[in-house]
N, C-alpha and C positions, 0 to 999 in steps of 0.2 A: 609343575616342573617342565611341561612342554613349552611353557612361556619363557623359561630360562635358556631353553636349549637354540644355540644357533640354527639359522636358517639352513645354513649349507649341510648341517648334521642330520637335519631332517630329509632336506632332499636327497641325501646320500642312501639312507634307509628306507625312504617311502617306496620304491619301485619293488623292493622285495616282499611288500604285503602281497602283490600279485602274483609272485611265484609259490607261494605258500599253499601247501594242499592240506588245510586243517582237516577236512573231511577223514583222513585215515586216522586221526586220532580216536575218533569214533569208535573204530573197532576196538580198540583196548578199553575204552569207555562204557562201552555195553556190558563188559563183563564185570565191573564192579558197580557198586552203590552210587547214584550220581544224585545231584539237585541243580535243577535249574531256574533261576530266579529272574524275572526281566520287568523293568518298569515303562509302562505305557508312554510316560511323558520323556523317557531316555533320548536325548539328542545326540549322545556320543554314540551310544550303542542301540540302534532303533530295536523297537521290539519285534519287528520281523526277524531281525536275526535269532532274537530269543524264539520264536517260533519255528524256525529252521533247525534248530538245536533240538528241540523238543520232537520235531519228527524224526531225527537220527537216534534221539534216546528215548524210545517210547516208554522205558520201565523207570525213568527218573521222575524224582518227586519233584513237580513243576508249580511255579507260582507265577501268574502274570498279575503286577500289581497297578491296578487304577492309581492316579495322583502321584506317580512315583517318577522321578528322575534317574541319573545316573549313580546317584549317592545313596541308593535305596537303603544299604546296610545301616546308613544313617537315619534315614527318613522315616524308616518303617522297620527299626531294629528288632522289635519284638516280633515280626513275622520273620525277618532273618534269623534270628536265634533260634526259633522254633524250627525252621526248616533245617539249620545245623544241628540242632539237638536230635531230630529224626534222623538224619543222614548218619551221624555218630552209632545211633541204635542201631540202623541198618547194616552199617558196617561191623559192628561188634557181633551182631548174631551170624555173620558169615565165618566168623573163627573157629 
């Protein structure tokens, strides 16, 4: 999808990334069941981003997958399905 986007359009929205305070979202996420999965070989979202998210969400179900790139949900679908199943169970038990 990004390859199909004009460079001018990307250049217009790219500066906004520096202005976003994504850490404020963690305040809400700490109050609900969460899961964080990162691939050690992810070149789009490096695993150090996953590690920082895990630091902010200590109660999250976390997985750091070896031999896993950006498409972990395809590369390791069994692990992702298991994490999602567990997340749904945790969310249901809170009701």
